[in-house]
C-alpha positions in Angstrom: -7.8 4.5 26.5 -11.1 6.4 26.3 -12.2 7.8 22.9 -15.3 7.9 20.7 -16.6 4.8 18.9 -15.7 6.4 15.5 -12.1 7.1 16.5 -11.7 3.6 18.0 -13.0 2.0 14.9 -10.8 4.1 12.6 -7.8 3.3 14.9 -8.4 -0.5 14.4 -8.8 -0.1 10.7 -5.7 2.1 10.6 -3.6 -0.6 12.4 -4.5 -3.1 9.8 -4.1 -0.7 6.9 -0.6 0.3 8.2 0.4 -3.4 8.3 -1.0 -3.9 4.8 1.0 -1.0 3.5 4.2 -2.4 5.1 3.5 -5.8 3.5 2.8 -4.2 0.1 6.1 -2.4 0.3 8.0 -5.7 0.8 5.9 -7.4 -1.9 6.5 -4.6 -4.3 10.3 -4.7 -3.6 10.2 -8.5 -4.4 8.8 -7.8 -7.8 11.3 -5.0 -8.5 14.2 -7.1 -7.3 13.1 -10.1 -9.4 13.0 -7.9 -12.5 16.7 -6.9 -11.9 17.8 -10.4 -10.8 18.5 -9.2 -7.2 18.0 -11.4 -4.2 15.2 -9.6 -2.4 16.1 -11.2 1.0 19.7 -9.9 0.7 18.4 -6.5 -0.4 16.0 -6.3 2.6 18.7 -7.5 4.9 21.1 -4.8 3.8 18.4 -2.1 4.0 17.4 -3.3 7.4 21.0 -2.6 8.7 19.9 1.0 9.0 18.7 1.5 12.6 15.4 3.2 11.5 14.5 0.7 8.8 12.6 -2.5 9.3 11.3 -3.8 6.0 9.2 -7.0 6.3 9.8 -10.2 4.3 7.7 -10.5 1.1 5.2 -13.2 0.6 2.4 -14.4 -1.8 0.0 -11.6 -0.7 -1.9 -10.9 2.5 -4.3 -13.2 4.3 -6.4 -13.3 7.4 -9.7 -11.6 7.9 -8.5 -8.3 9.2 -5.6 -7.1 7.2 -7.0 -8.3 3.8 -10.4 -6.7 4.5 -10.1 -3.7 6.9 -8.2 -1.3 4.6 -11.1 -1.5 2.1 -13.4 0.1 4.7 -11.1 3.1 4.8 -10.9 3.2 1.0 -14.7 2.9 0.7 -15.2 5.8 3.2 -12.6 8.2 1.7 -11.5 7.0 -1.8 -10.1 10.3 -2.8 -7.9 10.5 0.3 -7.0 6.8 0.8 -4.9 6.4 -2.4 -1.8 4.8 -0.7 -4.1 2.4 1.3 -5.9 1.5 -1.9 -2.7 0.9 -3.8 -1.3 -1.3 -1.0 -4.5 -3.4 -1.3 -4.1 -3.7 -5.1 -0.4 -4.6 -4.7 -1.1 -7.3 -2.2 -4.1 -8.6 -4.1 -2.0 -8.9 -7.2 0.8 -10.9 -5.6 -0.8 -14.3 -5.8 -1.1 -14.0 -9.6 2.6 -12.9 -9.8 3.5 -16.1 -7.8 1.5 -18.2 -10.2 3.2 -16.6 -13.2 6.6 -17.4 -11.7 5.7 -21.0 -11.1 4.2 -21.5 -14.5 7.4 -20.1 -16.1 9.5 -22.4 -14.0 7.6 -25.6 -15.0 7.0 -24.5 -18.6 9.4 -27.0 -20.1 9.3 -29.7 -17.4 7.7 -33.1 -18.4 5.0 -34.2 -15.9 5.8 -31.5 -13.3 4.8 -31.8 -9.7 4.2 -28.5 -7.9 4.4 -28.6 -4.1 2.6 -25.7 -2.4 4.1 -25.4 1.1 1.5 -23.9 3.5 -2.0 -22.8 3.0 -2.6 -20.9 6.2 -2.0 -17.1 6.0 0.7 -17.3 8.6 2.8 -20.0 10.3 1.6 -22.5 12.9 -2.2 -21.9 12.5 -5.1 -23.6 10.9 -6.8 -20.4 9.8 -7.2 -20.2 6.0 -9.4 -17.1 5.8 -8.4 -14.9 2.9 -5.2 -17.0 2.4 -3.4 -16.0 -0.8 -2.0 -19.5 -1.0 -5.5 -20.8 -1.7 -5.7 -18.4 -4.6 -2.3 -19.5 -5.8 -3.4 -23.2 -5.8 -6.7 -22.4 -7.6 -4.9 -20.4 -10.3 -2.2 -23.0 -10.8 -4.9 -25.7 -11.2 -6.7 -23.6 -13.8 -3.5 -22.9 -15.8 -1.6 -26.2 -15.7 -2.0 -30.0 -15.7 0.8 -30.4 -13.3 0.3 -32.5 -10.3 -0.3 -30.1 -7.4 0.5 -31.2 -3.9 -0.4 -29.1 -0.9 1.5 -29.4 2.3 -0.2 -27.9 5.4 0.5 -29.6 8.7 -2.2 -27.6 10.5 -5.2 -28.8 8.5 -6.6 -32.3 8.0 -8.6 -31.7 4.8 -8.6 -29.3 1.9 -10.8 -26.2 2.3 -14.0 -26.2 0.3 -12.5 -23.7 -2.2 -10.0 -26.5 -3.3 -12.1 -29.6 -2.7 -13.0 -30.0 -6.4 -9.7 -28.8 -7.9 -7.8 -32.1 -8.2 -5.3 -31.1 -5.6 -3.6 -33.5 -3.2 -3.2 -32.7 0.5 -0.2 -34.4 2.1 
C-alpha cells in the first residue's frame, strides 16, 4: 500500500491505539464487574455471544513497547482531539495499582503471606518484559507489604534490573 510517510506513521500509531482502547474497555469492565461482584469472564462471555461483539479478556494493564507507548504520540500531537485515546492510556496505566490493591486486601489478615506473581512478560510465551505491568505490580507489592513475593516466569532466567534489589524470589 502506497501512502505518505505521515499517513503511514499515523496508521501504525492508530493500530496500537485501537488495541489499547479495546484493552482499556475490558480492563474497565473488570473494575465495574468487581464493584458489583460479577464474574467479569462470565460477563464478557455472555456479551461476546452477540455476533458483532468481541470484548477482550482483562488483565493487569498493557505492556510491550508499542501498545503502551504509541498512543501517547497521538495524544501529544492532538490532546484536544485524542480524549478517548488518552483515557484508554490512563485506564490501562491505572490497572496495575488496582491489582495491587486487590492483592493487599486479600492478604490483609493473613499471617506470613506468600504472594505468587505468575508471569512477568507482557504476553504469554515470550521473554520480553518491556513495559510489563506485572513488573509494576511486583514493585508496588514489595513497597506496600512484607509478604514473601515469589515470581514465576518460565521464559526468563533472572529477575529484570527493575526488580533485582526488591527482595523478590524468581522460581
